[in-house]
N, C-alpha and C positions, 0 to 999 in steps of 0.2 A: 672090366673095362669095356668089353663089347656090349654088355646090357646097358651100360650108361650111354654109350654111343647110340644104341637102338632107341633108348628113351629120349635122348635129345633129338634124333632124326624124326621120331614120332611126333614130338612137340612142333618141330618146324613143319612137318606135313599138316598137322592139325591148324596151324597158323595160315598155312597156304589155302587149306580148305576154307576156312573162315573168310579170308580175304576174297577167294574166288566166289563164295557165296554172295557177297556184297557187290562185287563188281563184274562178275561174270556175264551178266545181260549186256553190259557195255562192250565186253570183248566180242560178244556175238554180233555187234554192230559191224565189226571188221570181218569176222568169220561166222557167218549166220548158221552154219551147221552145227556149231557148238552149243546152240540154244538147248538142244536136248540134254546135253550134259548138265547145263546149268538148271534146267527144270529139275532133273534128278537131285542135283545138289541142294536146291532150294527145298524140294519135298522132304529130303532126309534131314537137313538142318532145321527147318521149322517143326518137323515131327518130333525131334529130340526135345524141343521146348514145349510144344503143345501136348504131346502125349507121354513124354518122359522116356522115350526110347533110349536104350543105352548105346553109346557111341563106341564102336570097335576101336577107334584110335585111342580113346581115354582107356579102355581096358588094356590095350597093348602098352600104353605108356606106364599104367600102374604095374602091369606084370614086369616089364623091363626094369622099372625103378626098385621094385621089390627084389628082383633077382640081383641087382647091383647093390643091394644093401641099403637102399635109401627109402624114405617114406614116400608113399604114392600120393596121387592127387587127393584132395579132400572129397568127401561124398557129393559135394555140390558140382564137381567137375572141372573140366578144362577151362571154359570161359569164365566161370567164377574165380578160379585160381589165378589165371594168367592176364585176363582182360578187365573184368569188372573190378573196380576199385583201383585199377592201375591206369588204364586208358581214360576212363571216365569214372565219375563218383558212383557209388552203389545207388544213390538216390535217382540217378538219371537212367537206370536200367530200362524201365518201361519206355522213356522217350527214345533211347538207343534202339531198342526193338522195333519201335514204329519207324524210325528213320531208316533202319536196315530194310523193312518191308516196303517203305515208300521208294527207296533206292531201287529195289528190285522191280517194283511195278513201273517206275519211270523208265528203266532200262528196257523192259519188255514192251511197253508202249512206243518207246522210241524205236526199237527194233521193228515193231509192225509198221510204223509210220515210214521208216526207211525202206522196208521191203516193198510197200505199196508204191513208193515213189520210184524205186528201181524198176518195178514191173510196169508202171505206167510210162516210164521213159523208154523201156525196151519195146513196149507195144507201139509207141510213136515212131521210133527208130527202125523197128523190126523189119 
């Protein structure tokens, strides 16, 4: 039972990581110092796709599921198992990747713009 709970908690953490990867730059609009955490998340997330790095959350979930007597994730990983083909069709995978990258870029450009606006405003009122 404890391994099943660990596997489920790991899957939830994985979903939260993926969500943060997509919207974390917008969160930094409110809390600018969090941009460094988002940069790390994006670097890790994209490197798993671009370079095929193994994700420790996937490994932990597989280990937990095997200990619980369940099948692990397929070799294609977390996103392919839980998201691709579930939230969007497999044929849209490349489009979704582009949209995620675009979302990250827009959030970072917006953060830079907001930071400059804030700096200009404080210089005037300074």
